[in-house]
NUPAVEX-165031 format. One record per residue (C-alpha): z, x, y; chain; residue number from 1; residue in three letters. Coordinates in Angstrom, 3 decimals. Layout:
# residues N
[[Z,X,Y],'A',NUM,'ALA']
...
//
This chain:
# residues 471
[[-46.024,6.789,-23.547],'A',1,'MET']
[[-48.177,5.426,-26.372],'A',2,'THR']
[[-46.738,6.097,-29.835],'A',3,'PRO']
[[-48.931,7.810,-32.493],'A',4,'THR']
[[-48.997,7.001,-36.194],'A',5,'THR']
[[-46.304,9.568,-36.868],'A',6,'ASP']
[[-44.048,8.520,-34.048],'A',7,'ASP']
[[-40.786,6.622,-34.483],'A',8,'ILE']
[[-40.463,3.581,-32.329],'A',9,'THR']
[[-36.858,2.468,-31.824],'A',10,'VAL']
[[-35.750,-0.846,-30.418],'A',11,'LEU']
[[-32.483,-0.535,-28.659],'A',12,'GLN']
[[-30.597,-3.548,-27.866],'A',13,'VAL']
[[-29.504,-3.231,-24.178],'A',14,'ASP']
[[-25.776,-3.896,-24.326],'A',15,'ASP']
[[-24.585,-0.566,-23.099],'A',16,'GLU']
[[-24.506,0.775,-26.586],'A',17,'THR']
[[-26.704,3.683,-25.674],'A',18,'ILE']
[[-26.145,5.115,-22.201],'A',19,'THR']
[[-29.124,6.145,-20.205],'A',20,'ASP']
[[-28.296,9.966,-20.421],'A',21,'PRO']
[[-28.224,9.726,-24.329],'A',22,'ILE']
[[-31.478,7.778,-24.383],'A',23,'ARG']
[[-33.130,10.166,-22.039],'A',24,'GLU']
[[-31.761,13.105,-23.944],'A',25,'SER']
[[-33.273,11.941,-27.276],'A',26,'ILE']
[[-36.710,11.187,-25.740],'A',27,'GLN']
[[-36.618,14.609,-23.850],'A',28,'CYS']
[[-35.617,16.638,-27.046],'A',29,'ALA']
[[-37.644,14.575,-29.593],'A',30,'HIS']
[[-41.239,13.946,-28.496],'A',31,'ASP']
[[-41.928,11.746,-31.564],'A',32,'ASP']
[[-39.040,9.214,-30.939],'A',33,'ILE']
[[-39.988,6.520,-28.600],'A',34,'VAL']
[[-37.092,4.229,-27.477],'A',35,'ILE']
[[-37.735,0.747,-26.141],'A',36,'ARG']
[[-35.111,-1.483,-24.645],'A',37,'VAL']
[[-34.551,-5.055,-25.601],'A',38,'ALA']
[[-32.734,-7.394,-23.277],'A',39,'ASN']
[[-30.391,-9.056,-25.754],'A',40,'GLY']
[[-30.724,-10.542,-29.210],'A',41,'ALA']
[[-33.465,-13.067,-28.187],'A',42,'ASP']
[[-35.675,-10.419,-26.768],'A',43,'ASP']
[[-35.216,-8.412,-30.125],'A',44,'VAL']
[[-36.289,-11.531,-32.174],'A',45,'LEU']
[[-39.183,-12.354,-29.961],'A',46,'SER']
[[-40.539,-8.905,-30.337],'A',47,'ARG']
[[-40.199,-8.924,-34.186],'A',48,'LEU']
[[-41.928,-12.350,-34.307],'A',49,'GLU']
[[-44.662,-11.071,-32.071],'A',50,'ALA']
[[-45.407,-8.330,-34.646],'A',51,'GLY']
[[-44.423,-5.389,-32.495],'A',52,'ASP']
[[-44.551,-2.119,-34.599],'A',53,'ASP']
[[-40.752,-1.352,-34.686],'A',54,'ILE']
[[-39.457,1.354,-36.978],'A',55,'ASP']
[[-35.688,1.008,-36.316],'A',56,'CYS']
[[-33.149,-1.121,-34.354],'A',57,'VAL']
[[-30.152,0.380,-32.767],'A',58,'ILE']
[[-27.408,-2.176,-31.939],'A',59,'SER']
[[-23.710,-2.597,-31.320],'A',60,'GLU']
[[-21.543,-4.143,-33.983],'A',61,'TYR']
[[-18.143,-5.838,-33.955],'A',62,'GLY']
[[-16.323,-8.826,-32.615],'A',63,'PRO']
[[-17.761,-10.100,-29.243],'A',64,'GLY']
[[-20.806,-7.906,-29.397],'A',65,'THR']
[[-23.228,-10.296,-31.082],'A',66,'GLY']
[[-24.113,-7.544,-33.466],'A',67,'GLY']
[[-23.268,-9.335,-36.604],'A',68,'ARG']
[[-25.289,-12.409,-35.802],'A',69,'ASP']
[[-28.222,-10.096,-34.660],'A',70,'LEU']
[[-27.983,-8.250,-37.958],'A',71,'LEU']
[[-28.112,-11.309,-40.015],'A',72,'ASP']
[[-31.130,-12.586,-38.085],'A',73,'THR']
[[-33.027,-9.296,-38.443],'A',74,'ILE']
[[-32.438,-9.350,-42.142],'A',75,'ARG']
[[-33.800,-12.814,-42.359],'A',76,'GLU']
[[-36.999,-11.787,-40.769],'A',77,'ARG']
[[-37.367,-8.126,-41.671],'A',78,'ARG']
[[-35.219,-7.401,-44.680],'A',79,'PRO']
[[-36.175,-3.786,-44.989],'A',80,'THR']
[[-36.224,-2.816,-41.204],'A',81,'LEU']
[[-33.716,-0.041,-40.657],'A',82,'PRO']
[[-30.799,-0.951,-38.376],'A',83,'VAL']
[[-28.437,1.665,-37.120],'A',84,'VAL']
[[-25.142,0.467,-35.573],'A',85,'LEU']
[[-24.004,2.803,-32.810],'A',86,'PHE']
[[-20.690,1.623,-31.378],'A',87,'THR']
[[-17.360,2.796,-30.156],'A',88,'ASP']
[[-15.575,0.210,-32.258],'A',89,'ARG']
[[-15.128,1.932,-35.486],'A',90,'GLY']
[[-13.132,2.680,-38.573],'A',91,'SER']
[[-13.781,3.208,-42.272],'A',92,'GLU']
[[-13.177,-0.525,-42.933],'A',93,'ALA']
[[-15.562,-1.627,-40.117],'A',94,'ILE']
[[-18.178,0.855,-41.333],'A',95,'ALA']
[[-17.921,-0.450,-44.906],'A',96,'GLY']
[[-18.212,-4.137,-43.591],'A',97,'GLU']
[[-21.272,-3.333,-41.511],'A',98,'ALA']
[[-23.107,-1.701,-44.467],'A',99,'ILE']
[[-22.161,-4.662,-46.626],'A',100,'ALA']
[[-23.519,-6.924,-44.031],'A',101,'ASP']
[[-26.947,-5.167,-44.095],'A',102,'GLY']
[[-26.730,-2.307,-41.760],'A',103,'ALA']
[[-28.762,0.634,-42.764],'A',104,'THR']
[[-26.367,3.292,-41.219],'A',105,'ASP']
[[-23.408,3.453,-38.917],'A',106,'TYR']
[[-22.454,6.009,-36.240],'A',107,'LEU']
[[-19.428,5.902,-34.183],'A',108,'ARG']
[[-19.744,6.990,-30.502],'A',109,'LYS']
[[-17.512,9.837,-29.447],'A',110,'ARG']
[[-16.765,10.815,-25.908],'A',111,'GLU']
[[-18.029,14.174,-24.745],'A',112,'GLY']
[[-19.823,14.834,-28.074],'A',113,'ALA']
[[-23.608,15.617,-28.226],'A',114,'PRO']
[[-24.399,12.182,-29.438],'A',115,'GLN']
[[-28.152,12.290,-28.890],'A',116,'HIS']
[[-28.708,14.725,-31.617],'A',117,'GLN']
[[-26.499,12.962,-34.200],'A',118,'ALA']
[[-28.153,9.663,-33.330],'A',119,'LEU']
[[-31.757,11.169,-33.509],'A',120,'ALA']
[[-30.871,12.656,-36.918],'A',121,'ASP']
[[-29.717,9.321,-38.253],'A',122,'ARG']
[[-32.774,7.456,-36.964],'A',123,'VAL']
[[-35.156,10.117,-38.623],'A',124,'ARG']
[[-33.324,9.802,-41.929],'A',125,'THR']
[[-33.343,6.013,-42.135],'A',126,'VAL']
[[-36.998,5.661,-40.996],'A',127,'VAL']
[[-38.179,8.408,-43.332],'A',128,'ALA']
[[-36.498,6.633,-46.301],'A',129,'ARG']
[[-37.811,3.273,-45.324],'A',130,'SER']
[[-41.459,4.541,-44.903],'A',131,'ARG']
[[-41.271,6.291,-48.332],'A',132,'ALA']
[[-40.020,3.178,-50.026],'A',133,'GLU']
[[-42.672,1.123,-48.371],'A',134,'THR']
[[-45.438,3.590,-49.357],'A',135,'ASP']
[[-44.064,3.739,-52.950],'A',136,'SER']
[[-44.047,-0.154,-53.162],'A',137,'GLN']
[[-47.441,-0.448,-51.546],'A',138,'GLY']
[[-48.751,2.081,-53.943],'A',139,'ALA']
[[-47.258,0.357,-56.768],'A',140,'SER']
[[-48.491,-2.976,-55.855],'A',141,'ALA']
[[-51.976,-1.425,-55.328],'A',142,'ARG']
[[-51.854,0.264,-58.715],'A',143,'ASP']
[[-50.631,-2.922,-60.421],'A',144,'SER']
[[-53.441,-4.915,-58.770],'A',145,'THR']
[[-56.127,-2.275,-59.573],'A',146,'GLN']
[[-55.022,-2.074,-63.082],'A',147,'PHE']
[[-55.141,-5.894,-63.452],'A',148,'GLU']
[[-58.541,-5.856,-62.114],'A',149,'LEU']
[[-59.634,-3.198,-64.337],'A',150,'LEU']
[[-58.133,-4.916,-67.431],'A',151,'VAL']
[[-59.922,-8.149,-66.499],'A',152,'ASP']
[[-63.227,-6.315,-66.040],'A',153,'ALA']
[[-63.155,-4.740,-69.407],'A',154,'VAL']
[[-65.335,-6.719,-71.789],'A',155,'GLU']
[[-65.653,-4.365,-74.730],'A',156,'ASN']
[[-61.857,-3.886,-75.394],'A',157,'TYR']
[[-59.202,-6.366,-76.079],'A',158,'ALA']
[[-56.310,-5.286,-73.885],'A',159,'ILE']
[[-53.189,-7.441,-73.960],'A',160,'PHE']
[[-49.477,-7.500,-74.102],'A',161,'LEU']
[[-47.117,-8.651,-76.682],'A',162,'LEU']
[[-43.412,-9.477,-76.356],'A',163,'ASP']
[[-40.686,-7.551,-78.260],'A',164,'GLU']
[[-41.202,-9.816,-81.208],'A',165,'THR']
[[-44.968,-9.431,-81.393],'A',166,'GLY']
[[-46.136,-12.640,-79.644],'A',167,'HIS']
[[-49.046,-12.555,-77.268],'A',168,'VAL']
[[-48.158,-12.560,-73.631],'A',169,'ARG']
[[-51.486,-11.947,-71.768],'A',170,'THR']
[[-55.140,-11.926,-72.675],'A',171,'TRP']
[[-58.107,-10.325,-71.112],'A',172,'ASN']
[[-61.811,-11.416,-71.197],'A',173,'PRO']
[[-62.465,-8.553,-73.648],'A',174,'GLY']
[[-59.954,-9.976,-76.058],'A',175,'ALA']
[[-61.659,-13.415,-75.811],'A',176,'GLU']
[[-65.011,-11.654,-76.249],'A',177,'ASN']
[[-64.018,-9.704,-79.361],'A',178,'ILE']
[[-61.590,-12.140,-81.040],'A',179,'LYS']
[[-62.964,-15.457,-79.979],'A',180,'GLY']
[[-59.617,-17.081,-78.760],'A',181,'TYR']
[[-59.183,-18.331,-75.270],'A',182,'THR']
[[-55.974,-17.522,-73.420],'A',183,'SER']
[[-54.684,-21.097,-73.757],'A',184,'ASP']
[[-55.275,-20.868,-77.667],'A',185,'GLU']
[[-53.612,-17.559,-78.281],'A',186,'ILE']
[[-50.865,-16.951,-75.734],'A',187,'ILE']
[[-47.672,-17.451,-77.656],'A',188,'GLY']
[[-49.031,-16.741,-81.089],'A',189,'GLU']
[[-47.961,-13.889,-83.182],'A',190,'HIS']
[[-50.148,-10.769,-83.503],'A',191,'VAL']
[[-50.367,-11.410,-87.258],'A',192,'SER']
[[-52.769,-14.076,-86.450],'A',193,'THR']
[[-55.531,-11.318,-86.207],'A',194,'PHE']
[[-54.745,-9.716,-89.465],'A',195,'TYR']
[[-56.309,-10.631,-92.923],'A',196,'THR']
[[-54.038,-12.468,-95.412],'A',197,'ASP']
[[-53.886,-9.503,-97.575],'A',198,'GLY']
[[-52.540,-7.318,-94.658],'A',199,'ASP']
[[-50.126,-10.088,-93.635],'A',200,'VAL']
[[-48.743,-10.317,-97.249],'A',201,'GLU']
[[-48.486,-6.577,-97.258],'A',202,'ALA']
[[-46.499,-6.556,-94.047],'A',203,'GLY']
[[-49.024,-4.510,-92.102],'A',204,'VAL']
[[-48.516,-6.286,-88.684],'A',205,'PRO']
[[-44.615,-5.790,-88.734],'A',206,'GLU']
[[-45.033,-2.269,-90.085],'A',207,'ARG']
[[-47.392,-1.357,-87.049],'A',208,'ASN']
[[-44.910,-2.778,-84.587],'A',209,'LEU']
[[-42.072,-0.992,-86.197],'A',210,'ARG']
[[-43.753,2.367,-86.236],'A',211,'GLU']
[[-44.846,1.954,-82.650],'A',212,'ALA']
[[-41.357,1.119,-81.482],'A',213,'ALA']
[[-40.075,4.258,-83.421],'A',214,'ALA']
[[-42.742,6.697,-82.607],'A',215,'GLU']
[[-43.869,5.367,-79.184],'A',216,'GLY']
[[-47.352,4.345,-80.394],'A',217,'ARG']
[[-49.349,3.813,-83.500],'A',218,'VAL']
[[-53.137,3.845,-84.320],'A',219,'ARG']
[[-54.686,1.830,-87.026],'A',220,'ASP']
[[-58.074,0.834,-88.424],'A',221,'GLU']
[[-58.866,-2.085,-90.544],'A',222,'GLY']
[[-60.325,-5.483,-90.951],'A',223,'TRP']
[[-59.284,-8.172,-88.444],'A',224,'ARG']
[[-60.113,-11.923,-88.224],'A',225,'VAL']
[[-61.757,-13.701,-85.417],'A',226,'ARG']
[[-61.015,-17.207,-84.340],'A',227,'GLU']
[[-63.951,-18.543,-86.407],'A',228,'ASP']
[[-62.658,-16.739,-89.529],'A',229,'GLY']
[[-65.258,-14.099,-89.495],'A',230,'SER']
[[-64.017,-10.388,-89.918],'A',231,'LYS']
[[-64.696,-7.304,-87.850],'A',232,'PHE']
[[-63.644,-3.611,-88.114],'A',233,'ARG']
[[-61.057,-2.865,-85.540],'A',234,'ALA']
[[-59.743,0.315,-84.084],'A',235,'GLY']
[[-56.252,-0.385,-82.833],'A',236,'VAL']
[[-53.764,1.396,-80.604],'A',237,'THR']
[[-50.349,-0.132,-80.111],'A',238,'ILE']
[[-47.933,1.334,-77.389],'A',239,'VAL']
[[-44.328,0.387,-77.307],'A',240,'ALA']
[[-43.020,-0.497,-73.789],'A',241,'LEU']
[[-39.338,0.204,-72.954],'A',242,'TYR']
[[-37.013,-1.003,-69.974],'A',243,'ASP']
[[-34.581,1.804,-70.106],'A',244,'GLY']
[[-33.495,2.065,-73.646],'A',245,'ASP']
[[-34.418,-1.619,-74.515],'A',246,'ASP']
[[-37.646,-2.461,-76.138],'A',247,'LEU']
[[-39.522,-4.712,-73.625],'A',248,'ALA']
[[-42.714,-5.349,-75.662],'A',249,'GLY']
[[-45.987,-3.725,-76.582],'A',250,'TYR']
[[-49.391,-2.920,-75.135],'A',251,'ALA']
[[-52.241,-3.375,-77.643],'A',252,'LYS']
[[-55.714,-2.230,-77.319],'A',253,'ILE']
[[-58.354,-3.227,-79.790],'A',254,'THR']
[[-62.042,-2.087,-80.116],'A',255,'ARG']
[[-64.676,-3.600,-82.290],'A',256,'ASP']
[[-65.715,-0.760,-84.453],'A',257,'ASP']
[[-67.770,-2.813,-86.891],'A',258,'THR']
[[-71.152,-1.268,-86.157],'A',259,'LEU']
[[-69.638,2.205,-86.089],'A',260,'ARG']
[[-68.027,1.615,-89.372],'A',261,'HIS']
[[-71.208,0.231,-90.987],'A',262,'ARG']
[[-73.044,3.374,-89.683],'A',263,'LYS']
[[-70.416,5.571,-91.166],'A',264,'ARG']
[[-70.528,3.858,-94.519],'A',265,'VAL']
[[-74.280,3.858,-94.508],'A',266,'LEU']
[[-74.365,7.689,-93.823],'A',267,'LEU']
[[-71.710,8.347,-96.430],'A',268,'GLU']
[[-73.718,6.208,-99.021],'A',269,'ARG']
[[-76.871,7.887,-98.110],'A',270,'ASN']
[[-75.221,11.297,-98.571],'A',271,'GLN']
[[-73.736,10.216,-101.890],'A',272,'GLN']
[[-77.204,8.984,-103.010],'A',273,'LEU']
[[-78.799,12.316,-101.944],'A',274,'LYS']
[[-76.202,14.282,-103.837],'A',275,'ASP']
[[-76.636,12.127,-106.983],'A',276,'HIS']
[[-80.358,12.374,-106.777],'A',277,'ILE']
[[-80.068,16.198,-106.442],'A',278,'ALA']
[[-77.777,16.240,-109.506],'A',279,'ALA']
[[-79.940,14.167,-111.565],'A',280,'LEU']
[[-82.973,16.191,-110.625],'A',281,'ALA']
[[-81.044,19.310,-111.638],'A',282,'HIS']
[[-80.143,17.664,-114.947],'A',283,'ASP']
[[-83.836,16.831,-115.667],'A',284,'LEU']
[[-84.449,20.619,-115.966],'A',285,'ARG']
[[-82.569,20.819,-119.262],'A',286,'ASN']
[[-84.587,18.321,-121.441],'A',287,'PRO']
[[-87.786,19.449,-119.443],'A',288,'LEU']
[[-87.148,23.104,-120.471],'A',289,'THR']
[[-86.797,22.077,-124.180],'A',290,'ILE']
[[-89.743,19.756,-124.111],'A',291,'ALA']
[[-92.037,22.408,-122.550],'A',292,'ARG']
[[-90.867,25.120,-124.809],'A',293,'GLY']
[[-91.667,23.041,-127.981],'A',294,'ASN']
[[-95.058,22.032,-126.639],'A',295,'VAL']
[[-95.970,25.576,-125.862],'A',296,'GLU']
[[-95.000,26.625,-129.355],'A',297,'VAL']
[[-97.075,23.818,-130.917],'A',298,'ALA']
[[-100.125,24.825,-128.636],'A',299,'LEU']
[[-99.820,28.503,-129.419],'A',300,'GLU']
[[-99.005,28.319,-133.179],'A',301,'THR']
[[-99.909,24.913,-134.338],'A',302,'GLY']
[[-96.268,24.526,-135.384],'A',303,'ASP']
[[-95.415,20.879,-134.411],'A',304,'CYS']
[[-91.892,20.829,-136.075],'A',305,'SER']
[[-90.351,20.918,-132.502],'A',306,'GLY']
[[-92.147,17.850,-131.281],'A',307,'LEU']
[[-89.417,15.557,-132.457],'A',308,'ASP']
[[-86.950,17.503,-130.189],'A',309,'ALA']
[[-89.456,17.218,-127.428],'A',310,'SER']
[[-89.583,13.515,-127.847],'A',311,'MET']
[[-85.901,13.369,-127.728],'A',312,'GLN']
[[-85.952,15.390,-124.481],'A',313,'SER']
[[-88.540,13.120,-122.882],'A',314,'LEU']
[[-86.485,10.071,-123.841],'A',315,'ASN']
[[-83.423,11.837,-122.106],'A',316,'ARG']
[[-85.570,12.435,-119.039],'A',317,'MET']
[[-86.447,8.722,-119.032],'A',318,'GLU']
[[-82.731,7.859,-119.075],'A',319,'GLU']
[[-82.110,10.147,-116.164],'A',320,'LEU']
[[-85.057,8.740,-114.147],'A',321,'LEU']
[[-83.698,5.263,-114.887],'A',322,'ASP']
[[-80.300,6.490,-113.402],'A',323,'SER']
[[-82.142,7.512,-110.295],'A',324,'ILE']
[[-83.735,4.161,-109.943],'A',325,'VAL']
[[-80.323,2.460,-110.488],'A',326,'SER']
[[-78.684,4.533,-107.692],'A',327,'LEU']
[[-81.539,3.770,-105.384],'A',328,'ALA']
[[-81.001,0.044,-105.979],'A',329,'ARG']
[[-77.345,0.516,-105.622],'A',330,'GLY']
[[-76.693,-0.814,-109.222],'A',331,'ASP']
[[-73.387,-0.228,-111.022],'A',332,'ARG']
[[-73.437,3.482,-112.387],'A',333,'VAL']
[[-70.467,3.267,-114.768],'A',334,'VAL']
[[-70.604,0.932,-117.789],'A',335,'ASP']
[[-67.830,2.268,-120.089],'A',336,'PRO']
[[-67.649,1.302,-123.780],'A',337,'GLU']
[[-66.354,3.000,-126.922],'A',338,'PRO']
[[-68.660,5.795,-127.850],'A',339,'VAL']
[[-68.494,8.457,-130.530],'A',340,'ASP']
[[-67.802,11.871,-128.865],'A',341,'LEU']
[[-69.512,13.708,-131.733],'A',342,'ARG']
[[-72.698,11.775,-131.315],'A',343,'ASP']
[[-72.895,12.177,-127.720],'A',344,'VAL']
[[-72.051,15.843,-127.874],'A',345,'ALA']
[[-74.796,16.526,-130.480],'A',346,'GLU']
[[-77.334,14.563,-128.338],'A',347,'ASP']
[[-76.246,16.507,-125.177],'A',348,'ALA']
[[-76.462,19.890,-127.195],'A',349,'TRP']
[[-80.066,19.041,-128.266],'A',350,'SER']
[[-81.486,18.858,-124.741],'A',351,'VAL']
[[-79.708,21.912,-123.302],'A',352,'VAL']
[[-81.320,25.500,-123.759],'A',353,'PRO']
[[-78.562,27.277,-125.318],'A',354,'THR']
[[-80.312,30.254,-126.884],'A',355,'ASP']
[[-77.900,31.927,-129.223],'A',356,'GLY']
[[-74.910,29.609,-128.533],'A',357,'ALA']
[[-73.167,27.697,-131.311],'A',358,'THR']
[[-71.576,24.248,-131.029],'A',359,'LEU']
[[-68.496,23.328,-132.971],'A',360,'THR']
[[-66.954,19.880,-132.880],'A',361,'ILE']
[[-63.387,19.960,-133.938],'A',362,'GLU']
[[-62.625,16.323,-134.368],'A',363,'GLU']
[[-64.483,13.086,-134.453],'A',364,'ASN']
[[-63.141,10.889,-131.813],'A',365,'VAL']
[[-63.984,7.594,-129.931],'A',366,'MET']
[[-64.003,7.814,-125.997],'A',367,'VAL']
[[-64.246,4.758,-123.719],'A',368,'VAL']
[[-67.054,5.875,-121.369],'A',369,'ALA']
[[-70.453,5.276,-119.977],'A',370,'ASP']
[[-72.534,6.988,-122.633],'A',371,'ARG']
[[-75.251,8.116,-120.324],'A',372,'GLY']
[[-72.905,9.710,-117.893],'A',373,'GLN']
[[-70.761,11.142,-120.650],'A',374,'LEU']
[[-73.840,12.842,-122.083],'A',375,'GLN']
[[-74.597,14.209,-118.614],'A',376,'GLN']
[[-71.111,15.502,-118.284],'A',377,'LEU']
[[-71.330,17.438,-121.666],'A',378,'LEU']
[[-74.776,18.653,-120.967],'A',379,'GLU']
[[-73.585,20.445,-117.705],'A',380,'ASN']
[[-70.518,21.852,-119.512],'A',381,'LEU']
[[-72.664,23.070,-122.418],'A',382,'PHE']
[[-75.146,24.617,-119.945],'A',383,'LYS']
[[-72.298,26.266,-117.986],'A',384,'ASN']
[[-70.890,27.797,-121.324],'A',385,'ALA']
[[-74.383,28.909,-122.313],'A',386,'ALA']
[[-74.917,30.574,-118.862],'A',387,'ASP']
[[-71.426,32.196,-118.536],'A',388,'HIS']
[[-70.021,32.493,-122.046],'A',389,'GLY']
[[-71.551,35.755,-123.081],'A',390,'GLY']
[[-74.695,36.474,-125.189],'A',391,'PRO']
[[-73.863,34.224,-128.162],'A',392,'GLU']
[[-70.918,32.142,-127.251],'A',393,'PRO']
[[-69.187,29.542,-129.444],'A',394,'THR']
[[-68.613,26.229,-127.776],'A',395,'VAL']
[[-65.913,23.858,-129.019],'A',396,'ARG']
[[-65.424,20.255,-128.314],'A',397,'VAL']
[[-62.223,18.641,-129.384],'A',398,'GLY']
[[-59.225,16.285,-128.591],'A',399,'GLU']
[[-56.004,16.983,-126.979],'A',400,'PHE']
[[-53.130,14.687,-126.006],'A',401,'ASP']
[[-54.577,12.498,-123.279],'A',402,'GLY']
[[-58.225,13.504,-123.445],'A',403,'GLY']
[[-60.831,15.831,-124.661],'A',404,'PHE']
[[-61.872,19.390,-123.918],'A',405,'TYR']
[[-64.902,21.701,-123.978],'A',406,'VAL']
[[-64.268,25.335,-124.192],'A',407,'GLU']
[[-66.040,28.651,-125.015],'A',408,'ASP']
[[-64.954,32.125,-126.072],'A',409,'ASP']
[[-66.518,33.938,-123.113],'A',410,'GLY']
[[-64.867,35.851,-120.322],'A',411,'PRO']
[[-63.274,32.786,-118.801],'A',412,'GLY']
[[-62.926,31.807,-115.108],'A',413,'ILE']
[[-60.342,33.496,-112.767],'A',414,'PRO']
[[-57.520,31.295,-111.619],'A',415,'ALA']
[[-58.515,31.909,-108.058],'A',416,'THR']
[[-61.890,30.321,-108.721],'A',417,'ASP']
[[-60.781,27.304,-110.764],'A',418,'ARG']
[[-60.865,24.763,-107.829],'A',419,'THR']
[[-63.920,26.164,-106.218],'A',420,'ALA']
[[-66.111,25.782,-109.350],'A',421,'VAL']
[[-66.342,22.148,-108.805],'A',422,'PHE']
[[-67.798,22.484,-105.293],'A',423,'GLU']
[[-71.305,21.603,-104.547],'A',424,'MET']
[[-73.355,24.784,-104.313],'A',425,'GLY']
[[-70.695,27.126,-105.843],'A',426,'HIS']
[[-72.166,29.551,-108.385],'A',427,'SER']
[[-71.377,33.128,-109.525],'A',428,'THR']
[[-74.999,33.365,-110.882],'A',429,'ASP']
[[-77.523,34.438,-108.157],'A',430,'PRO']
[[-80.080,32.148,-109.847],'A',431,'ASP']
[[-77.704,29.258,-110.284],'A',432,'GLY']
[[-77.872,26.069,-108.300],'A',433,'THR']
[[-74.027,25.466,-108.130],'A',434,'GLY']
[[-74.663,21.691,-108.887],'A',435,'VAL']
[[-73.742,21.333,-112.598],'A',436,'GLY']
[[-69.907,21.483,-112.430],'A',437,'LEU']
[[-69.956,19.384,-109.086],'A',438,'ALA']
[[-71.758,16.704,-111.058],'A',439,'ILE']
[[-69.070,16.937,-113.783],'A',440,'CYS']
[[-66.382,16.263,-111.281],'A',441,'GLU']
[[-68.239,13.244,-109.710],'A',442,'ARG']
[[-68.842,11.802,-113.203],'A',443,'ILE']
[[-65.142,12.193,-114.032],'A',444,'VAL']
[[-64.057,10.628,-110.740],'A',445,'ASP']
[[-66.354,7.609,-111.335],'A',446,'ALA']
[[-64.616,6.913,-114.605],'A',447,'HIS']
[[-61.135,7.392,-113.041],'A',448,'GLY']
[[-60.532,10.488,-115.182],'A',449,'TRP']
[[-59.352,13.937,-114.096],'A',450,'ASP']
[[-60.989,17.290,-115.000],'A',451,'ILE']
[[-59.212,20.675,-114.830],'A',452,'SER']
[[-59.917,24.309,-115.721],'A',453,'VAL']
[[-57.761,26.394,-118.067],'A',454,'HIS']
[[-57.920,29.408,-120.321],'A',455,'THR']
[[-58.955,28.899,-123.947],'A',456,'ALA']
[[-56.930,30.449,-126.705],'A',457,'PHE']
[[-59.798,32.808,-127.221],'A',458,'THR']
[[-59.651,33.724,-123.526],'A',459,'GLY']
[[-62.719,31.796,-122.495],'A',460,'GLY']
[[-63.140,28.868,-120.171],'A',461,'ALA']
[[-61.621,25.587,-121.153],'A',462,'ARG']
[[-62.313,22.302,-119.317],'A',463,'PHE']
[[-59.968,19.447,-120.038],'A',464,'GLU']
[[-60.895,15.861,-119.230],'A',465,'VAL']
[[-57.689,13.729,-119.190],'A',466,'SER']
[[-57.280,10.045,-118.987],'A',467,'GLY']
[[-60.505,9.387,-120.887],'A',468,'ALA']
[[-59.166,6.750,-123.143],'A',469,'GLY']
[[-59.481,8.790,-126.325],'A',470,'VAL']
[[-59.225,6.355,-129.325],'A',471,'ALA']
//
């Protein structure tokens, strides 16, 4: 009979351990169990050395049987091969001794008992367990080898292990490609080697390891340093590795995100530039409206008294255009200095079409600000008050503890809308652009100030700019 892949091949040592009737009963009742007979220990060893496909050995055990010596020899050559001791010499002590010597299982012969079924069950059990362990170990070894090959093949990611103290244990080609160190140069060095001096001083490497150990993993993004001293933007994942309850080390994966980071920053800057240009274009409308109106009056009536105001509006337009050019060049847009709030407010009022509105400046105070942007801020607040403060609103500018305010005596702004008014595009006026107050918030942010909406004593809208360095 030729055994198949699923058959169990048993090598029985012919020392009268298994009688012919039992052997025949097993093979008759169990088609998948094939029993071969070895003529003594030497024959067993020669078969094993020849590479015979043996799944289990059945042998006698005890003084005078040679079973112990045979068991020792089998264990030297095939440490995991199942060995079932089937003997009439048995006791609890002998069974324990046999298992301690390396036997897989122990079955005592009993006269008159249906021994073939019990022995077949023992053989099936030990062989099934052995095969499962072998498959598991083989799969684990294959998985480990495949993973190592995968890690070695990755060139776009640095994948390496750290010990529990954060020192480098392994190094893949991707790590050398990204960070510049060879394995000989970096293995044994601390992970802080890759961080900037500022991050090291701030304790970032230790914090990342600590958080990974506590949470299981940590993700980080920041600047890292290559072997040649150059910097790159890194996307990092650190995973804690545990052996039971004990921290065994960390797996660290690093991706070079420099190009992606630069693209993101460029997109953000382009969007900011677009927003600023849109905002400045919006603010050009105010002095343009004043200039056009005065010129139309002069052309229609010959009254040139408004041309001075037109010239002032044109000068303001030139300032705004210069701001656009500065933004396009990436120039610094905030140049704070002590400025007179009254003077800036009057200049802003002169270029805003306010119709029947009235300006009242309560105090004369000095503000540390970029004059051009402060005027732009006030122009938008004045325009908002003129548009939403009623037919003939009174607009007040004054000082409060910590900054200055602009308020009107109109209907005010509902509390539910006070955050939304600063969003780009938000407007309650169907003809409004929803840009003016968004510009205000950006100017305030650029100065490091804060702006908030409140209700004026008269019930109107009150905008408070705090942190403005009022002198």
